[in-house]
VOLO-209721 format. One line per field, with one value per atom (N, C-alpha, C): residue in three letters; x, y, z. Coordinates in Angstrom, 3 decimals. Example, Ala and Ser with C-alpha at 12.3 -4.5 7.8 and 13.67 -1.06 7.14 Angstrom:
residu: [ALA,ALA,ALA,SER,SER,SER];
X: [13.190,12.300,13.200,12.850,13.670,12.900];
Y: [-5.690,-4.500,-3.300,-2.250,-1.060,0.030];
Z: [7.800,7.800,7.800,7.080,7.140,7.870];
***
This chain:
residu: [UNK,UNK,UNK,UNK,UNK,UNK,UNK,UNK,UNK,UNK,UNK,UNK,UNK,UNK,UNK,UNK,UNK,UNK,UNK,UNK,UNK,UNK,UNK,UNK,UNK,UNK,UNK,UNK,UNK,UNK,UNK,UNK,UNK,UNK,UNK,UNK,UNK,UNK,UNK,UNK,UNK,UNK,UNK,UNK,UNK,UNK,UNK,UNK,UNK,UNK,UNK,UNK,UNK,UNK,UNK,UNK,UNK,UNK,UNK,UNK,UNK,UNK,UNK,UNK,UNK,UNK,UNK,UNK,UNK,UNK,UNK,UNK,UNK,UNK,UNK,UNK,UNK,UNK,UNK,UNK,UNK,UNK,UNK,UNK,UNK,UNK,UNK,UNK,UNK,UNK,UNK,UNK,UNK,UNK,UNK,UNK,UNK,UNK,UNK,UNK,UNK,UNK,UNK,UNK,UNK,UNK,UNK,UNK,UNK,UNK,UNK,UNK,UNK,UNK,UNK,UNK,UNK,UNK,UNK,UNK,UNK,UNK,UNK,UNK,UNK,UNK,UNK,UNK,UNK,UNK,UNK,UNK,UNK,UNK,UNK,UNK,UNK,UNK,UNK,UNK,UNK,UNK,UNK,UNK,UNK,UNK,UNK,UNK,UNK,UNK,UNK,UNK,UNK,UNK,UNK,UNK,UNK,UNK,UNK,UNK,UNK,UNK,UNK,UNK,UNK,UNK,UNK,UNK,UNK,UNK,UNK,UNK,UNK,UNK,UNK,UNK,UNK,UNK,UNK,UNK,UNK,UNK,UNK,UNK,UNK,UNK,UNK,UNK,UNK,UNK,UNK,UNK,UNK,UNK,UNK,UNK,UNK,UNK,UNK,UNK,UNK,UNK,UNK,UNK,UNK,UNK,UNK,UNK,UNK,UNK,UNK,UNK,UNK,UNK,UNK,UNK,UNK,UNK,UNK,UNK,UNK,UNK,UNK,UNK,UNK,UNK,UNK,UNK,UNK,UNK,UNK,UNK,UNK,UNK,UNK,UNK,UNK,UNK,UNK,UNK,UNK,UNK,UNK,UNK,UNK,UNK,UNK,UNK,UNK,UNK,UNK,UNK,UNK,UNK,UNK,UNK,UNK,UNK,UNK,UNK,UNK,UNK,UNK,UNK,UNK,UNK,UNK,UNK,UNK,UNK,UNK,UNK,UNK,UNK,UNK,UNK,UNK,UNK,UNK,UNK,UNK,UNK,UNK,UNK,UNK,UNK,UNK,UNK,UNK,UNK,UNK,UNK,UNK,UNK,UNK,UNK,UNK,UNK,UNK,UNK,UNK,UNK,UNK,UNK,UNK,UNK,UNK,UNK,UNK,UNK,UNK,UNK,UNK,UNK,UNK,UNK,UNK,UNK,UNK,UNK,UNK,UNK,UNK,UNK,UNK,UNK,UNK,UNK,UNK,UNK,UNK,UNK,UNK,UNK,UNK,UNK,UNK,UNK,UNK,UNK,UNK,UNK,UNK,UNK,UNK,UNK,UNK,UNK,UNK,UNK,UNK,UNK,UNK,UNK,UNK,UNK,UNK,UNK,UNK,UNK,UNK,UNK,UNK,UNK,UNK,UNK,UNK,UNK,UNK,UNK,UNK,UNK,UNK,UNK,UNK,UNK,UNK,UNK,UNK,UNK,UNK,UNK,UNK,UNK,UNK,UNK,UNK,UNK,UNK,UNK,UNK,UNK,UNK,UNK,UNK,UNK,UNK,UNK,UNK,UNK,UNK,UNK,UNK,UNK,UNK,UNK,UNK,UNK,UNK,UNK,UNK,UNK,UNK,UNK,UNK,UNK,UNK,UNK,UNK,UNK,UNK,UNK,UNK,UNK,UNK,UNK,UNK,UNK,UNK,UNK,UNK,UNK,UNK,UNK,UNK,UNK,UNK,UNK,UNK,UNK,UNK,UNK,UNK,UNK,UNK,UNK,UNK,UNK,UNK,UNK,UNK,UNK,UNK,UNK,UNK,UNK,UNK,UNK,UNK,UNK,UNK,UNK,UNK,UNK,UNK,UNK,UNK,UNK,UNK,UNK,UNK,UNK,UNK,UNK,UNK,UNK,UNK,UNK,UNK,UNK,UNK,UNK,UNK,UNK,UNK,UNK,UNK,UNK,UNK,UNK,UNK,UNK,UNK,UNK,UNK,UNK,UNK,UNK,UNK,UNK,UNK,UNK,UNK,UNK,UNK,UNK,UNK,UNK,UNK,UNK,UNK,UNK,UNK,UNK,UNK,UNK,UNK,UNK,UNK,UNK,UNK,UNK,UNK,UNK,UNK,UNK,UNK,UNK,UNK,UNK,UNK,UNK,UNK,UNK,UNK,UNK,UNK,UNK,UNK,UNK,UNK,UNK,UNK,UNK,UNK,UNK,UNK,UNK,UNK,UNK,UNK,UNK,UNK,UNK,UNK,UNK,UNK,UNK];
X: [-8.307,-7.763,-6.822,-6.532,-5.611,-5.912,-5.351,-5.968,-4.605,-3.895,-2.875,-2.068,-2.208,-1.435,-0.381,0.705,1.509,1.443,2.456,2.498,4.008,4.481,5.688,5.103,4.069,4.358,4.073,4.737,4.129,3.521,2.174,1.196,1.416,2.426,2.666,2.275,2.356,2.510,1.364,-0.211,-1.477,-2.107,-2.468,-3.228,-4.539,-5.041,-5.803,-5.881,-2.907,-2.877,-2.107,-3.110,-2.738,-2.685,-3.335,-1.781,-1.509,-1.068,-0.431,-0.749,-0.635,-1.323,-1.407,-0.862,-0.430,-1.265,-2.043,-3.336,-4.581,-4.361,-4.889,-4.181,-3.248,-2.815,-3.908,-4.696,-5.875,-7.135,-7.490,-8.532,-10.196,-11.511,-12.164,-12.801,-13.737,-14.045,-15.316,-15.745,-16.641,-16.992,-15.668,-16.181,-16.911,-17.793,-18.540,-17.903,-18.293,-17.396,-18.162,-17.669,-18.059,-17.597,-16.164,-15.228,-15.986,-15.590,-16.228,-15.888,-16.671,-16.324,-16.966,-16.408,-17.049,-16.277,-16.535,-16.063,-15.721,-14.014,-13.498,-13.721,-14.532,-14.223,-13.817,-13.821,-13.354,-12.109,-10.786,-9.863,-9.286,-8.992,-8.391,-6.752,-5.910,-4.519,-3.514,-3.264,-1.744,-0.593,0.135,1.265,2.353,3.714,4.765,5.949,6.405,6.930,8.448,9.152,10.369,11.444,11.456,12.582,11.561,13.111,12.229,13.226,13.418,14.887,14.397,13.176,12.533,12.515,12.463,12.895,11.580,11.976,10.577,9.630,10.212,9.095,7.564,7.662,6.714,5.942,5.791,5.113,4.472,5.422,5.068,4.343,3.409,2.719,3.639,3.542,4.289,3.276,2.291,1.611,0.791,0.536,-0.232,-1.805,-2.635,-3.943,-5.309,-5.280,-6.354,-6.883,-8.461,-9.078,-9.256,-8.983,-9.317,-10.635,-10.912,-11.871,-10.953,-11.370,-10.875,-11.900,-11.721,-12.448,-11.644,-12.150,-11.454,-12.495,-12.068,-12.892,-12.178,-12.192,-10.965,-9.947,-8.752,-7.295,-7.324,-7.923,-8.109,-8.068,-7.131,-7.316,-7.588,-8.841,-8.740,-9.135,-8.611,-7.830,-8.632,-8.894,-9.277,-9.373,-8.279,-8.518,-9.208,-9.847,-10.991,-10.997,-11.781,-11.554,-10.186,-10.116,-9.242,-9.779,-8.847,-8.819,-8.686,-9.381,-9.557,-8.108,-7.247,-6.367,-6.981,-5.715,-6.397,-4.818,-4.680,-3.525,-4.012,-3.328,-3.139,-2.747,-3.139,-2.706,-2.096,-0.650,0.300,0.077,-1.245,-1.437,-3.070,-3.066,-4.514,-4.451,-2.858,-2.459,-1.326,-1.023,0.076,-0.207,-0.401,-0.708,0.603,0.515,1.192,0.797,0.203,0.030,0.667,0.764,2.086,0.968,1.005,0.618,1.675,1.391,2.805,1.351,2.022,1.359,2.144,2.250,2.792,2.013,2.633,2.414,3.115,2.322,3.296,3.105,3.967,4.386,4.302,4.108,4.554,3.566,2.243,0.997,0.772,0.605,0.183,-1.320,-1.687,-3.209,-3.631,-3.165,-3.450,-3.758,-2.861,-3.093,-1.671,-0.879,0.341,1.364,1.876,2.897,4.302,4.968,5.946,7.140,8.504,9.308,9.664,8.611,8.711,7.630,7.438,6.476,7.267,6.456,6.881,6.533,6.766,6.510,6.405,5.162,5.222,4.428,5.169,4.931,4.553,3.833,3.272,3.046,3.764,4.007,3.053,2.277,1.809,2.017,2.876,3.323,2.292,1.569,0.459,0.548,0.455,0.237,-0.622,-1.713,-2.940,-3.097,-3.789,-3.946,-4.884,-4.777,-5.811,-7.067,-7.929,-9.461,-9.922,-11.600,-12.248,-13.299,-13.605,-12.660,-11.287,-10.261,-9.206,-9.063,-8.343,-9.368,-7.881,-6.473,-5.760,-4.946,-3.964,-3.065,-1.659,-0.796,0.348,1.629,2.024,3.457,3.621,4.120,4.568,3.899,3.947,3.630,4.612,4.855,6.340,5.799,6.427,5.983,7.468,7.538,8.640,8.404,9.691,8.871,10.320,10.296,11.203,11.115,11.817,11.642,10.971,10.357,9.471,10.860,11.188,12.008,10.276,11.169,10.703,10.197,9.780,9.451,8.609,7.766,6.563,6.517,7.523,7.459,8.612,8.266,9.445,10.244,11.446,12.479,12.973,12.452,13.752,13.179,13.492,12.652,13.568,14.769,15.339,14.728,13.517,12.876,11.704,11.743,11.101,12.140,13.556,14.401,13.870,14.688,14.778,15.773,16.911,17.546,17.345,16.069,15.334,13.857,13.738,12.212,11.003,11.688,10.482,10.588,9.695,9.807,10.312,11.164,12.301,13.519,14.112,15.752,16.007,16.055,16.679,15.447,16.183,14.695,15.783,15.582,14.674,14.548,13.517,13.211,12.189,12.483,11.872,10.711,9.454,9.149,8.382,8.679,8.307,7.610,6.511,5.723,5.440,5.487,5.412,3.957,2.709,1.611,1.071,0.313,-0.799,-2.214,-3.345,-4.373,-5.097,-6.513,-7.146,-8.921,-9.956,-10.847,-11.546,-12.457,-13.536,-14.879];
Y: [1.897,1.125,2.598,3.263,4.419,5.499,6.992,8.166,8.527,7.927,7.880,9.616,10.197,11.406,11.426,12.036,11.926,13.183,13.002,14.626,14.765,15.864,16.273,15.665,15.729,15.168,14.223,13.592,12.698,11.501,12.253,11.161,10.566,10.711,10.613,9.297,8.514,6.794,6.436,7.528,7.473,7.893,7.272,8.033,7.508,7.251,6.457,5.402,3.698,3.355,3.327,3.885,3.009,3.596,5.109,5.017,5.015,6.692,6.059,4.748,4.308,2.766,3.282,4.041,3.630,4.702,5.111,5.685,4.579,3.491,2.552,1.882,2.460,2.165,2.170,2.808,3.773,2.876,1.654,1.287,1.344,1.159,1.147,-0.430,-1.062,-2.062,-2.310,-3.639,-3.904,-3.491,-3.463,-3.198,-4.445,-3.398,-3.904,-4.253,-5.701,-6.001,-5.945,-5.032,-5.309,-5.802,-6.936,-7.447,-8.554,-8.714,-9.486,-11.018,-11.435,-13.143,-13.911,-14.774,-15.592,-14.835,-14.027,-13.617,-14.885,-14.416,-15.467,-14.835,-13.185,-12.709,-11.528,-11.718,-10.696,-10.770,-10.248,-10.536,-9.842,-10.479,-9.199,-9.370,-8.605,-8.717,-7.661,-7.999,-7.735,-7.335,-5.955,-6.470,-6.146,-6.356,-6.034,-5.651,-4.228,-3.597,-4.119,-4.391,-5.552,-3.980,-3.980,-3.005,-1.734,-0.221,0.861,1.786,2.075,2.717,3.936,4.448,5.469,6.195,6.178,6.834,6.770,7.442,7.581,8.407,9.000,10.745,10.040,9.357,8.235,8.069,8.050,7.083,5.872,5.272,3.748,3.080,2.431,2.040,0.509,-0.006,-1.694,-2.016,-2.349,-3.533,-2.329,-2.672,-2.412,-3.238,-2.586,-3.697,-3.425,-3.515,-3.005,-4.647,-4.397,-5.192,-5.347,-6.572,-6.593,-7.560,-6.970,-8.092,-8.912,-10.035,-10.865,-11.380,-12.000,-13.210,-13.274,-14.420,-14.725,-15.082,-15.017,-14.973,-16.193,-17.342,-18.075,-17.983,-17.465,-17.618,-16.345,-14.911,-14.040,-13.789,-13.200,-12.913,-11.553,-11.091,-9.267,-9.052,-7.838,-7.438,-6.174,-5.741,-4.330,-4.352,-3.164,-2.712,-1.769,-2.408,-0.958,0.366,0.857,2.290,1.999,1.428,1.656,1.015,0.772,0.661,-0.676,-1.728,-2.794,-3.144,-4.202,-4.351,-5.840,-6.435,-7.857,-8.144,-9.637,-10.556,-11.922,-12.270,-13.836,-14.601,-15.541,-16.049,-17.206,-17.090,-18.177,-20.020,-20.191,-21.524,-20.878,-22.284,-21.859,-21.307,-21.241,-20.555,-19.425,-19.369,-17.981,-16.609,-15.896,-14.884,-13.638,-12.884,-11.371,-10.447,-9.194,-8.367,-7.111,-5.834,-5.246,-3.837,-2.460,-1.541,-0.253,0.650,1.605,2.911,3.844,4.963,5.952,7.275,8.516,9.527,10.153,11.838,12.652,14.406,15.415,15.378,15.233,15.633,17.063,18.091,19.073,20.202,19.507,20.665,21.274,23.020,24.049,24.272,24.789,24.571,25.692,26.518,26.367,25.819,24.350,23.725,23.822,24.065,24.374,23.144,22.411,21.374,21.663,20.900,21.445,20.663,20.477,19.857,18.174,17.603,16.407,15.564,14.498,13.139,12.177,11.831,10.473,9.308,8.182,7.246,5.408,4.931,4.494,2.967,1.991,0.826,-0.033,-0.801,-1.415,-2.822,-4.077,-5.402,-6.218,-6.873,-7.904,-9.346,-9.893,-11.241,-12.497,-13.217,-13.939,-15.518,-16.294,-17.403,-17.711,-18.209,-18.788,-20.114,-20.235,-21.654,-22.272,-23.512,-24.509,-24.096,-24.544,-24.266,-23.653,-23.378,-22.529,-21.880,-20.305,-19.746,-20.183,-19.496,-19.910,-19.279,-20.276,-19.697,-18.455,-18.282,-17.871,-17.179,-16.464,-15.986,-15.563,-15.185,-14.974,-13.999,-13.577,-12.727,-11.558,-10.839,-9.692,-8.147,-7.368,-5.905,-4.677,-4.381,-3.896,-2.972,-1.367,0.098,0.245,0.706,1.614,2.739,3.759,5.466,5.414,6.413,6.660,7.979,8.875,9.830,9.294,9.590,9.101,9.837,8.944,9.374,9.591,9.998,10.193,11.830,11.643,13.390,14.041,13.143,14.368,14.289,13.482,13.526,14.728,15.397,16.229,15.463,15.609,14.594,14.879,16.292,16.922,16.752,15.583,15.371,15.800,16.528,16.891,17.308,18.210,18.701,17.838,16.720,15.858,14.563,15.214,14.585,15.171,14.082,14.766,16.136,15.909,16.966,18.037,18.253,19.522,19.607,19.046,19.331,18.019,17.481,16.382,15.114,14.332,12.889,12.119,11.896,10.983,10.777,9.972,9.839,9.451,8.948,8.633,8.145,8.647,8.287,7.719,6.655,5.129,5.315,4.696,3.984,2.864,2.186,0.969,1.158,0.246,0.054,-1.148,-2.395,-3.321,-3.746,-4.945,-5.703,-7.322,-8.061,-9.617,-9.051,-10.051,-10.074,-11.391,-10.881,-12.356,-11.892,-13.158,-12.564,-13.814,-13.710,-14.687,-13.876,-15.043,-14.719,-14.450,-13.072,-12.977,-13.712];
Z: [-3.094,-1.686,-1.523,-1.850,-1.672,-2.335,-1.760,-2.190,-3.280,-3.297,-4.772,-4.006,-3.430,-3.130,-2.056,-2.123,-1.442,-0.416,0.522,1.380,1.953,2.179,2.745,4.416,5.342,5.928,7.126,8.314,8.844,8.304,7.904,7.098,6.142,5.247,4.106,3.941,4.180,4.194,4.577,5.171,5.327,4.587,3.316,2.086,2.434,1.566,1.351,1.321,1.060,1.058,1.023,-1.031,-0.989,-1.659,-0.542,-0.835,-1.345,-1.488,-2.348,-1.716,-1.031,-0.372,1.124,1.864,2.975,4.138,3.270,4.680,4.764,4.316,4.537,5.889,6.222,7.834,9.114,8.286,9.790,8.863,9.350,8.556,9.763,8.722,9.800,9.718,10.495,10.426,9.483,9.551,9.248,6.917,6.390,5.008,4.239,3.111,2.299,1.169,0.704,-0.372,-1.760,-2.810,-4.012,-5.226,-4.393,-5.345,-6.289,-7.582,-8.594,-8.171,-8.542,-7.999,-6.605,-6.313,-5.497,-3.857,-3.396,-1.879,-1.263,-0.673,0.773,1.601,1.975,3.052,3.523,4.737,5.444,6.191,6.509,6.856,7.881,9.071,9.929,9.907,9.649,9.187,10.185,10.768,11.749,10.583,10.953,10.321,11.087,10.821,11.795,10.869,11.409,10.387,10.460,9.309,9.223,8.901,7.258,7.020,6.348,7.283,6.873,6.950,5.628,5.268,4.828,4.831,4.269,5.915,7.162,7.998,8.614,10.088,11.289,10.807,10.197,10.078,8.957,8.912,7.625,8.842,9.689,10.928,11.010,10.054,10.216,11.110,11.491,12.599,13.093,14.064,14.185,15.700,15.819,14.604,14.143,12.688,11.794,11.534,11.921,12.010,11.080,10.303,9.401,8.531,8.117,7.418,5.855,5.572,4.033,3.478,2.675,2.204,0.400,0.242,-0.678,-1.662,-2.674,-3.524,-4.830,-5.507,-6.275,-7.737,-8.804,-9.900,-10.963,-11.092,-12.062,-11.181,-11.764,-11.270,-11.004,-11.014,-10.985,-9.288,-8.744,-7.500,-6.836,-6.060,-5.313,-4.217,-4.084,-2.734,-2.378,-1.653,-1.118,0.326,0.592,2.122,2.575,3.367,4.120,3.607,3.323,2.802,1.310,0.858,-0.688,-1.619,-2.640,-3.877,-4.012,-5.302,-5.314,-6.226,-5.857,-6.665,-6.862,-8.725,-8.653,-9.382,-9.445,-10.126,-10.252,-10.951,-11.744,-10.640,-10.082,-8.968,-9.477,-8.900,-9.097,-9.161,-7.903,-7.876,-6.977,-6.255,-5.288,-3.970,-3.844,-1.894,-2.140,-3.602,-3.858,-4.646,-4.466,-5.227,-4.755,-6.125,-5.986,-6.622,-5.866,-6.443,-6.590,-7.656,-7.352,-7.874,-7.368,-8.220,-8.268,-9.036,-9.286,-9.816,-8.719,-8.271,-8.629,-9.278,-9.685,-8.795,-8.091,-7.827,-7.587,-7.902,-7.622,-5.779,-5.202,-4.170,-3.231,-4.299,-3.876,-4.331,-4.941,-5.626,-3.820,-4.440,-3.171,-3.728,-2.611,-2.620,-3.588,-4.713,-5.569,-7.063,-6.751,-7.257,-8.142,-8.093,-9.010,-8.351,-9.079,-9.140,-8.950,-7.743,-7.872,-8.224,-7.741,-8.553,-8.396,-7.642,-7.321,-7.505,-8.307,-9.039,-8.098,-7.440,-6.578,-6.713,-6.821,-7.155,-6.340,-5.936,-4.677,-5.513,-5.477,-5.624,-4.539,-4.595,-3.576,-3.970,-3.434,-3.496,-2.521,-3.185,-2.058,-2.028,-0.994,-1.754,-0.894,-1.067,-0.226,-0.109,1.058,0.993,1.951,1.071,1.583,2.287,3.072,4.079,2.828,2.727,2.034,2.194,1.316,1.935,1.480,1.472,0.427,1.311,1.971,2.068,2.720,2.646,3.486,5.047,5.785,6.826,7.606,7.059,6.979,5.981,6.303,5.025,5.669,5.266,5.293,4.517,4.586,3.469,3.617,2.936,2.642,2.119,2.716,1.638,1.818,0.545,0.480,0.127,0.200,-0.518,-0.630,-1.694,-1.834,-3.012,-2.483,-2.937,-3.366,-5.048,-5.349,-6.062,-6.930,-7.755,-9.047,-9.235,-10.831,-11.772,-12.851,-14.325,-15.281,-16.266,-17.730,-18.028,-19.262,-19.810,-19.241,-18.470,-17.925,-16.467,-15.745,-14.229,-14.216,-12.858,-12.235,-11.702,-11.431,-10.587,-9.660,-9.450,-8.163,-7.304,-6.086,-4.888,-3.797,-3.545,-2.335,-1.458,-1.893,-0.859,-0.083,-0.751,0.358,1.254,1.274,1.906,3.303,4.727,5.563,6.104,5.383,5.210,5.238,4.289,3.723,4.570,5.614,6.142,5.738,4.854,4.633,4.656,4.861,5.676,5.784,4.246,3.766,4.037,4.874,5.252,3.626,2.931,1.805,0.327,-0.859,-1.430,-2.714,-3.308,-2.825,-1.805,-0.920,0.266,-0.103,1.191,1.016,2.784,2.565,4.301,3.906,4.607,4.309,5.625,5.431,6.849,6.405,7.291,7.298,7.810,7.613,7.664,8.096,9.047,9.232,9.473,8.861,9.197,9.251,9.820,9.966,9.467,9.057,8.853,9.882,9.274,10.610,10.468];
***
């Protein structure tokens, strides 16, 4: 789903989603699914920006339109945004699923490959309610991205250069960008 690399510029949310997760915001049409299990098909998704404590420099679009492939294999649900990485989770019920993904990347890496002082962690949370039926004709839910300075012995934690006050794209860290999403089967 995502190119899991963060950037200092306004395109920071435009990875490859998932981005960290958000490059998935500019999706192509007509993906070919290679997901495990029984295909549920392709869905056209529209996201409406709700919360955005990260600030306008990230360029979070509203509306956000993209396509997603979905499948099921027993109680495992698979999700793949066009051009992105496959995510999966156990379904809570036949119509409810929550998927999360955590990616940490150094956002200060120079062209010479030298890592800078900031390892940024992106947590993606997808919570969906599927319409009944197989395949579901629609779904609705939320997609939330949370950005925070990573912590731990192997992480660089000085992310002040990523803040808008220092010329970076984030108004504050940690911060959250959240979308309400609705989708229909293609």
